[in-house]
Backbone as JSON Lines, residues from 0, in Angstrom:
{"i":0,"aa":"X","n":[356.84,-61.71,52.39],"ca":[358.01,-62.41,52.86],"c":[358.5,-61.83,54.18]}
{"i":1,"aa":"X","n":[358.48,-60.51,54.29],"ca":[358.91,-59.86,55.53],"c":[358.0,-60.23,56.68]}
{"i":2,"aa":"X","n":[356.75,-60.44,56.38],"ca":[355.8,-60.79,57.42],"c":[356.12,-62.14,58.04]}
{"i":3,"aa":"X","n":[356.56,-63.1,57.23],"ca":[356.91,-64.43,57.72],"c":[358.16,-64.37,58.6]}
{"i":4,"aa":"X","n":[359.13,-63.55,58.21],"ca":[360.35,-63.39,59.02],"c":[360.01,-62.72,60.33]}
{"i":5,"aa":"X","n":[359.16,-61.73,60.3],"ca":[358.77,-61.02,61.52],"c":[358.04,-61.97,62.47]}
{"i":6,"aa":"X","n":[357.18,-62.83,61.93],"ca":[356.48,-63.79,62.77],"c":[357.45,-64.8,63.36]}
{"i":7,"aa":"X","n":[358.41,-65.25,62.61],"ca":[359.39,-66.21,63.11],"c":[360.22,-65.61,64.24]}
{"i":8,"aa":"X","n":[360.58,-64.34,64.11],"ca":[361.35,-63.67,65.16],"c":[360.5,-63.49,66.4]}
{"i":9,"aa":"X","n":[359.23,-63.13,66.23],"ca":[358.38,-62.92,67.4],"c":[358.08,-64.23,68.11]}
{"i":10,"aa":"X","n":[358.07,-65.34,67.4],"ca":[357.84,-66.63,68.02],"c":[359.06,-67.06,68.83]}
{"i":11,"aa":"X","n":[360.25,-66.71,68.37],"ca":[361.47,-67.11,69.05],"c":[361.67,-66.39,70.38]}
{"i":12,"aa":"X","n":[361.12,-65.21,70.53],"ca":[361.27,-64.46,71.78],"c":[360.3,-64.98,72.83]}
{"i":13,"aa":"X","n":[360.73,-65.03,74.08],"ca":[359.79,-65.41,75.13],"c":[358.78,-64.29,75.37]}
{"i":14,"aa":"X","n":[357.59,-64.63,75.8],"ca":[356.6,-63.58,76.07],"c":[357.08,-62.68,77.2]}
{"i":15,"aa":"X","n":[356.54,-61.47,77.23],"ca":[356.97,-60.49,78.23],"c":[356.71,-60.96,79.65]}
{"i":16,"aa":"X","n":[355.68,-61.74,79.86],"ca":[355.37,-62.18,81.22],"c":[356.41,-63.19,81.73]}
{"i":17,"aa":"X","n":[357.14,-63.84,80.83],"ca":[358.14,-64.82,81.26],"c":[359.45,-64.16,81.67]}
{"i":18,"aa":"X","n":[359.67,-62.93,81.26],"ca":[360.9,-62.23,81.62],"c":[360.79,-61.7,83.04]}
{"i":19,"aa":"X","n":[361.81,-61.94,83.83],"ca":[361.83,-61.45,85.21],"c":[362.94,-60.43,85.31]}
{"i":20,"aa":"X","n":[362.63,-59.2,85.68],"ca":[363.68,-58.19,85.82],"c":[364.71,-58.61,86.87]}
{"i":21,"aa":"X","n":[365.92,-58.11,86.74],"ca":[367.02,-58.51,87.62],"c":[366.71,-58.23,89.08]}
{"i":22,"aa":"X","n":[366.11,-57.1,89.39],"ca":[365.81,-56.75,90.78],"c":[364.82,-57.74,91.39]}
{"i":23,"aa":"X","n":[363.84,-58.17,90.59],"ca":[362.87,-59.14,91.1],"c":[363.52,-60.5,91.34]}
{"i":24,"aa":"X","n":[364.5,-60.89,90.49],"ca":[365.2,-62.14,90.71],"c":[365.99,-62.11,92.01]}
{"i":25,"aa":"X","n":[366.63,-60.98,92.28],"ca":[367.39,-60.85,93.52],"c":[366.47,-60.88,94.74]}
{"i":26,"aa":"X","n":[365.33,-60.24,94.63],"ca":[364.36,-60.26,95.74],"c":[363.83,-61.67,95.97]}
{"i":27,"aa":"X","n":[363.55,-62.38,94.89],"ca":[363.06,-63.76,95.0],"c":[364.12,-64.65,95.64]}
{"i":28,"aa":"X","n":[365.37,-64.51,95.23],"ca":[366.45,-65.29,95.81],"c":[366.6,-65.0,97.3]}
{"i":29,"aa":"X","n":[366.5,-63.74,97.69],"ca":[366.61,-63.36,99.09],"c":[365.48,-63.98,99.92]}
{"i":30,"aa":"X","n":[364.29,-63.96,99.4],"ca":[363.15,-64.53,100.12],"c":[363.31,-66.04,100.28]}
{"i":31,"aa":"X","n":[363.74,-66.72,99.23],"ca":[363.91,-68.17,99.3],"c":[365.0,-68.54,100.31]}
{"i":32,"aa":"X","n":[366.12,-67.83,100.3],"ca":[367.19,-68.12,101.25],"c":[366.78,-67.82,102.68]}
{"i":33,"aa":"X","n":[365.99,-66.78,102.88],"ca":[365.51,-66.46,104.22],"c":[364.6,-67.56,104.75]}
{"i":34,"aa":"X","n":[363.71,-68.04,103.92],"ca":[362.81,-69.11,104.34],"c":[363.6,-70.38,104.64]}
{"i":35,"aa":"X","n":[364.58,-70.69,103.83],"ca":[365.4,-71.88,104.07],"c":[366.18,-71.76,105.37]}
{"i":36,"aa":"X","n":[366.68,-70.57,105.67],"ca":[367.41,-70.35,106.92],"c":[366.52,-70.45,108.13]}
{"i":37,"aa":"X","n":[365.28,-70.02,108.0],"ca":[364.35,-70.09,109.12],"c":[363.88,-71.52,109.38]}
{"i":38,"aa":"X","n":[364.0,-72.37,108.41],"ca":[363.55,-73.75,108.56],"c":[364.52,-74.62,109.34]}
{"i":39,"aa":"X","n":[365.69,-74.11,109.65],"ca":[366.69,-74.88,110.38],"c":[366.72,-74.43,111.82]}
{"i":40,"aa":"X","n":[366.33,-75.29,112.76],"ca":[366.38,-74.9,114.16],"c":[367.82,-74.74,114.64]}
{"i":41,"aa":"X","n":[368.17,-73.61,115.22],"ca":[369.55,-73.36,115.63],"c":[369.96,-74.11,116.89]}
{"i":42,"aa":"X","n":[369.02,-74.47,117.73],"ca":[369.35,-75.06,119.03],"c":[368.81,-76.47,119.18]}
{"i":43,"aa":"X","n":[369.0,-77.29,118.2],"ca":[368.45,-78.63,118.29],"c":[369.41,-79.59,119.0]}
{"i":44,"aa":"X","n":[368.86,-80.69,119.47],"ca":[369.65,-81.75,120.09],"c":[370.12,-82.67,118.96]}
{"i":45,"aa":"X","n":[371.41,-82.95,118.92],"ca":[371.99,-83.76,117.84],"c":[372.46,-85.1,118.39]}
{"i":46,"aa":"X","n":[371.95,-86.21,117.85],"ca":[372.44,-87.53,118.29],"c":[373.85,-87.77,117.74]}
{"i":47,"aa":"X","n":[374.74,-88.29,118.57],"ca":[376.1,-88.57,118.14],"c":[376.32,-90.06,118.04]}
{"i":48,"aa":"X","n":[376.97,-90.68,118.99],"ca":[377.27,-92.11,118.93],"c":[376.89,-92.78,120.25]}
{"i":49,"aa":"X","n":[376.59,-94.04,120.22],"ca":[376.33,-94.86,121.41],"c":[375.37,-94.21,122.4]}
{"i":50,"aa":"X","n":[374.3,-93.62,121.92],"ca":[373.32,-93.02,122.81],"c":[373.75,-91.7,123.41]}
{"i":51,"aa":"X","n":[374.77,-91.08,122.84],"ca":[375.25,-89.78,123.3],"c":[374.63,-88.69,122.43]}
{"i":52,"aa":"X","n":[374.32,-87.57,123.07],"ca":[373.7,-86.45,122.36],"c":[374.48,-85.18,122.65]}
{"i":53,"aa":"X","n":[374.28,-84.17,121.77],"ca":[374.87,-82.85,122.0],"c":[373.75,-81.83,121.95]}
{"i":54,"aa":"X","n":[373.77,-80.93,122.93],"ca":[372.8,-79.83,122.98],"c":[373.56,-78.54,123.25]}
{"i":55,"aa":"X","n":[372.96,-77.42,122.92],"ca":[373.61,-76.13,123.15],"c":[373.69,-75.8,124.64]}
{"i":56,"aa":"X","n":[372.64,-76.13,125.39],"ca":[372.59,-75.76,126.8],"c":[372.12,-76.95,127.64]}
{"i":57,"aa":"X","n":[372.44,-76.91,128.92],"ca":[372.02,-77.96,129.85],"c":[370.5,-78.09,129.89]}
{"i":58,"aa":"X","n":[369.82,-76.96,129.85],"ca":[368.35,-76.97,129.92],"c":[367.74,-77.78,128.78]}
{"i":59,"aa":"X","n":[368.29,-77.64,127.59],"ca":[367.77,-78.39,126.45],"c":[367.98,-79.89,126.64]}
{"i":60,"aa":"X","n":[369.11,-80.26,127.2],"ca":[369.39,-81.67,127.46],"c":[368.38,-82.25,128.45]}
{"i":61,"aa":"X","n":[368.11,-81.5,129.51],"ca":[367.17,-81.96,130.54],"c":[365.77,-82.13,129.95]}
{"i":62,"aa":"X","n":[365.31,-81.15,129.2],"ca":[363.97,-81.21,128.6],"c":[363.88,-82.35,127.59]}
{"i":63,"aa":"X","n":[364.94,-82.56,126.82],"ca":[364.96,-83.64,125.82],"c":[364.78,-85.0,126.48]}
{"i":64,"aa":"X","n":[365.47,-85.24,127.58],"ca":[365.35,-86.53,128.27],"c":[364.03,-86.66,129.03]}
{"i":65,"aa":"X","n":[363.55,-85.56,129.61],"ca":[362.31,-85.61,130.39],"c":[361.1,-85.95,129.53]}
{"i":66,"aa":"X","n":[361.11,-85.59,128.25],"ca":[359.94,-85.89,127.42],"c":[359.78,-87.39,127.19]}
{"i":67,"aa":"X","n":[360.86,-88.18,127.41],"ca":[360.77,-89.64,127.34],"c":[360.72,-90.27,128.73]}
{"i":68,"aa":"X","n":[360.64,-89.44,129.78],"ca":[360.58,-89.95,131.14],"c":[361.93,-90.41,131.66]}
{"i":69,"aa":"X","n":[363.02,-89.89,131.11],"ca":[364.37,-90.28,131.51],"c":[365.09,-89.11,132.18]}
{"i":70,"aa":"X","n":[366.26,-89.39,132.74],"ca":[367.07,-88.37,133.4],"c":[368.31,-88.1,132.55]}
{"i":71,"aa":"X","n":[368.66,-86.83,132.42],"ca":[369.85,-86.45,131.65],"c":[371.1,-86.65,132.48]}
{"i":72,"aa":"X","n":[372.08,-87.31,131.9],"ca":[373.37,-87.51,132.54],"c":[374.41,-86.72,131.74]}
{"i":73,"aa":"X","n":[374.95,-85.67,132.34],"ca":[375.91,-84.81,131.64],"c":[377.27,-85.49,131.57]}
{"i":74,"aa":"X","n":[377.85,-85.5,130.37],"ca":[379.14,-86.15,130.14],"c":[380.28,-85.15,129.97]}
{"i":75,"aa":"X","n":[379.96,-83.88,129.84],"ca":[381.0,-82.86,129.7],"c":[380.72,-81.91,128.55]}
{"i":76,"aa":"X","n":[381.74,-81.15,128.19],"ca":[381.6,-80.19,127.09],"c":[381.72,-80.9,125.75]}
{"i":77,"aa":"X","n":[380.99,-80.38,124.78],"ca":[381.06,-80.91,123.42],"c":[382.35,-80.42,122.75]}
{"i":78,"aa":"X","n":[382.8,-81.08,121.71],"ca":[384.01,-80.63,121.0],"c":[383.88,-79.16,120.55]}
{"i":79,"aa":"X","n":[384.99,-78.45,120.66],"ca":[385.05,-77.02,120.3],"c":[384.11,-76.18,121.16]}
{"i":80,"aa":"X","n":[383.77,-76.69,122.33],"ca":[382.88,-75.99,123.25],"c":[381.6,-75.52,122.58]}
{"i":81,"aa":"X","n":[381.03,-76.4,121.74],"ca":[379.81,-76.05,121.01],"c":[378.56,-76.48,121.76]}
{"i":82,"aa":"X","n":[378.66,-76.77,123.03],"ca":[377.52,-77.19,123.83],"c":[377.94,-78.22,124.85]}
{"i":83,"aa":"X","n":[376.98,-79.07,125.21],"ca":[377.27,-80.11,126.22],"c":[376.96,-81.49,125.63]}
{"i":84,"aa":"X","n":[377.72,-82.47,126.1],"ca":[377.44,-83.86,125.75],"c":[376.63,-84.47,126.88]}
{"i":85,"aa":"X","n":[375.64,-85.28,126.53],"ca":[374.82,-85.92,127.56],"c":[374.24,-87.22,127.04]}
{"i":86,"aa":"X","n":[373.73,-88.01,127.96],"ca":[373.0,-89.22,127.6],"c":[371.76,-89.28,128.47]}
{"i":87,"aa":"X","n":[370.77,-89.98,128.02],"ca":[369.51,-90.13,128.75],"c":[369.49,-91.51,129.41]}
{"i":88,"aa":"X","n":[369.25,-91.54,130.71],"ca":[369.19,-92.81,131.44],"c":[367.93,-92.89,132.25]}
């Protein structure tokens, strides 16, 4: 009878390979968050409204328009001085 109870208890426990120590979980979480952060380009050109774009720097605006054979027209500073507003003509 004790053998059946012991088997039932051992079946209920997850195998040792399925257990992840706390330190390994923290390391795994750190690695995943680092990879996710690296996947987001910090200096991208963002489309806004009516053909207007926002870029961090003037150079990015010029390169963005030149790849389509257009000229960048600077419209001023972006809200909260987070870059420049421009359009491609």
